[in-house]
C-alpha positions as CSV (number, residue, x, y, z in Angstrom):
1,M,0.0,0.0,0.0
2,N,1.5,3.4,-1.0
3,K,1.8,6.3,1.4
4,E,-1.2,8.2,0.0
5,N,-3.5,5.2,0.4
6,N,-2.2,4.3,3.8
7,I,-3.3,7.7,5.2
8,I,-7.0,7.1,4.5
9,S,-6.7,3.5,5.6
10,S,-5.3,4.6,9.0
11,W,-8.1,7.1,9.5
12,K,-10.7,4.5,8.6
13,A,-9.2,2.1,11.2
14,N,-9.2,4.8,13.9
15,S,-12.4,6.7,13.2
16,Q,-14.2,5.7,16.4
17,Q,-11.2,6.6,18.5
18,W,-11.0,10.0,16.8
19,V,-14.6,10.7,17.4
20,E,-14.1,10.0,21.1
21,V,-11.1,12.3,21.2
22,I,-13.1,15.2,19.7
23,D,-16.2,14.5,21.8
24,N,-14.1,14.6,25.0
25,N,-12.0,17.6,24.0
26,E,-8.8,15.7,24.4
27,I,-6.6,17.9,22.2
28,Q,-5.5,20.9,24.2
29,S,-4.4,23.0,21.3
30,R,-7.8,22.8,19.7
31,Q,-9.5,24.0,22.8
32,L,-7.0,26.7,23.5
33,I,-6.7,28.3,20.1
34,T,-6.9,26.4,16.8
35,N,-10.7,25.7,16.7
36,R,-11.4,29.4,17.4
37,A,-8.7,30.5,14.9
38,I,-10.1,28.6,12.0
39,Q,-13.7,29.8,12.7
40,E,-12.5,33.4,12.9
41,A,-10.6,33.1,9.6
42,I,-13.8,31.8,7.9
43,L,-16.1,34.3,9.5
44,A,-13.9,37.2,8.5
45,H,-15.0,36.6,4.9
46,Q,-18.7,36.7,5.8
47,P,-19.5,33.6,3.7
48,K,-23.0,32.4,2.9
49,R,-21.9,28.9,1.9
50,V,-18.8,26.9,3.1
51,L,-17.4,23.5,2.0
52,D,-15.7,21.8,4.9
53,V,-13.3,19.3,3.3
54,G,-12.0,16.5,5.5
55,C,-14.7,17.5,8.0
56,G,-14.2,14.5,10.4
57,E,-17.1,14.2,12.8
58,G,-18.4,17.6,11.6
59,W,-17.7,20.0,14.5
60,L,-16.7,22.9,12.3
61,S,-19.6,22.5,9.9
62,R,-22.0,22.5,12.8
63,A,-20.4,25.6,14.3
64,L,-20.7,27.4,11.1
65,V,-24.4,26.5,10.7
66,E,-25.0,27.9,14.2
67,K,-23.7,31.2,12.8
68,G,-26.3,31.1,10.0
69,I,-24.0,29.8,7.3
70,E,-24.9,27.0,5.0
71,A,-22.2,24.3,5.4
72,I,-21.5,21.0,3.7
73,G,-19.0,18.6,5.2
74,V,-17.3,15.9,3.2
75,D,-14.8,13.3,4.4
76,G,-13.5,10.0,3.0
77,V,-14.0,8.1,6.2
78,E,-17.5,6.6,6.4
79,G,-17.2,6.1,10.2
80,L,-16.6,9.8,10.7
81,I,-19.4,10.8,8.4
82,D,-21.8,8.4,10.2
83,A,-20.9,10.2,13.4
84,A,-21.4,13.6,11.8
85,K,-24.8,12.6,10.5
86,K,-25.9,11.3,13.9
87,K,-25.1,14.6,15.5
88,G,-26.7,16.5,12.6
89,G,-26.6,20.3,12.3
90,A,-25.3,20.3,8.8
91,E,-25.2,18.4,5.5
92,F,-22.5,15.6,5.4
93,Q,-21.4,13.1,2.8
94,V,-18.7,10.6,2.1
95,L,-16.2,11.6,-0.5
96,E,-12.6,10.4,-0.6
97,Y,-9.9,12.6,-2.1
98,K,-9.3,10.0,-4.8
99,D,-12.9,10.7,-5.9
100,F,-12.5,14.5,-6.1
101,T,-13.3,14.5,-9.8
102,P,-15.2,17.2,-11.7
103,E,-18.1,14.8,-12.1
104,N,-18.4,14.2,-8.4
105,L,-17.7,17.7,-7.3
106,Q,-20.0,19.5,-9.7
107,P,-23.2,18.5,-7.8
108,L,-21.9,20.2,-4.6
109,G,-22.2,23.6,-6.3
110,Q,-20.1,26.7,-5.6
111,F,-18.9,28.1,-2.3
112,D,-17.7,31.4,-0.8
113,V,-15.1,29.5,1.3
114,I,-13.6,26.1,1.0
115,V,-11.8,25.1,4.2
116,F,-9.3,22.4,5.1
117,N,-8.8,22.2,8.8
118,Y,-5.9,19.8,9.5
119,A,-7.1,17.8,6.5
120,L,-4.2,17.7,4.0
121,F,-1.8,15.0,4.7
122,G,-0.7,13.7,1.3
123,N,1.6,14.8,-1.4
124,E,0.5,14.5,-5.0
125,I,-3.2,14.0,-4.1
126,V,-3.2,17.4,-2.4
127,G,-2.5,19.1,-5.7
128,R,-5.2,17.1,-7.5
129,V,-7.8,18.0,-4.9
130,L,-7.0,21.7,-5.0
131,K,-7.0,21.8,-8.8
132,N,-10.3,20.0,-9.1
133,L,-12.0,22.2,-6.6
134,K,-11.5,25.4,-8.7
135,D,-14.9,25.2,-10.3
136,N,-16.5,24.9,-6.9
137,L,-15.1,28.3,-5.7
138,H,-17.2,31.4,-6.4
139,S,-15.4,34.3,-8.0
140,G,-13.9,36.2,-5.1
141,G,-14.1,33.1,-2.9
142,V,-11.2,31.8,-0.8
143,I,-9.6,28.5,0.1
144,I,-8.5,28.5,3.8
145,I,-6.1,25.9,5.1
146,Q,-5.0,25.3,8.7
147,T,-2.1,23.0,9.2
148,I,0.9,22.4,11.5
149,H,3.1,25.5,11.7
150,P,6.5,25.1,9.9
151,Q,8.2,26.2,13.1
152,H,6.2,23.9,15.4
153,A,8.6,21.9,17.6
154,L,7.6,18.7,15.8
155,V,8.8,19.9,12.4
156,A,11.1,22.8,13.0
157,D,14.2,20.8,12.0
158,Y,12.8,20.2,8.5
159,T,13.4,22.9,5.9
160,E,12.4,20.8,2.8
161,P,9.3,18.9,2.0
162,T,9.4,15.4,3.4
163,W,7.4,12.4,4.6
164,L,7.1,12.1,8.3
165,K,5.7,9.4,10.6
166,E,2.4,9.8,12.4
167,N,1.9,7.2,15.2
168,W,-1.0,9.0,17.0
169,A,1.4,9.7,19.8
170,G,0.0,11.8,22.6
171,L,-3.6,10.7,22.2
172,D,-4.8,8.6,25.1
173,R,-6.9,6.2,23.0
174,D,-6.2,2.8,21.5
175,F,-5.1,4.1,18.1
176,Q,-3.5,1.7,15.7
177,Q,-1.9,1.6,12.3
178,G,0.1,4.8,12.0
179,Y,0.8,6.5,8.6
180,D,3.3,8.8,6.9
181,W,2.2,12.3,6.2
182,Y,3.8,14.9,3.8
183,F,5.2,18.0,5.5
184,R,5.6,21.2,3.5
185,P,7.4,24.3,4.7
186,L,5.8,27.6,3.7
187,D,7.8,28.1,0.6
188,A,6.7,24.7,-0.7
189,W,3.0,25.6,-0.1
190,K,3.5,28.8,-2.0
191,K,5.2,27.0,-4.8
192,L,2.3,24.5,-5.0
193,F,-0.3,27.3,-5.1
194,D,1.6,29.1,-7.8
195,E,1.8,25.9,-9.9
196,L,-2.0,25.6,-9.6
197,S,-2.5,29.2,-10.5
198,Y,-4.0,30.2,-7.1
199,R,-3.3,33.7,-5.9
200,W,-1.6,33.9,-2.5
201,M,-3.6,36.1,-0.1
202,S,-2.2,35.8,3.4
203,S,-0.9,33.6,6.2
204,S,-1.4,33.8,10.0
205,D,0.8,32.4,12.7
206,I,-1.3,30.7,15.4
207,R,0.6,30.5,18.7
208,H,-0.1,28.9,22.1
209,P,-1.7,31.6,24.2
210,Q,0.4,31.0,27.2
211,T,3.8,29.8,25.9
212,Q,3.7,31.6,22.5
213,D,5.0,28.5,20.8
214,F,4.0,28.1,17.2
215,I,1.0,25.8,16.8
216,S,-0.5,26.2,13.4
217,I,-0.5,28.3,10.3
218,I,-3.6,29.5,8.5
219,M,-3.1,30.1,4.8
220,E,-5.6,31.8,2.4
221,V,-5.6,31.7,-1.4
222,S,-8.0,32.7,-4.1
223,L,-8.4,32.3,-7.9
């Protein structure tokens, strides 16, 4: 199994454990800053319609609907989408990244914001997904991506794109079957956006509110 396929396989194997982690607020950085940061980034654009890609169990989509925004969440893991549908609050559907084709994406319609919140772990597949979503973005719309900060302690030693191991360390659940994920420093992200003819808009450094350590980066691009 190649690295790209192993990512989705691992998430499928661990979907229930992940739902329990989110339901019980077990990731401190999410509660302290990153959940709020991604919501604020989206709300700053006053969108009417948002596509939440890699939505997991749907917390972000539900939060947006509570703000009066139409949100659709998609994820390639059936177990996560099942959990999202049970909780309700937004529209959810199963859609794996390998199936992000124009034929499958066209029925979703167009969006003011397309958001990836810690949902881009691959290499080549990331470029294909971003390319094929272009027709789903309104003129003047934005793609917002939150991911690990290039100066986060876990990746600060890496200055070039590389595959890194994810073993679900630090999560107090019975996670199994780790995977490799593809790390990109900021210059590599900018290069990818340029190759796909996206226009770079901005990036925001998200820091731990007490220690001021780098936690995540939020990037925004448009057509």
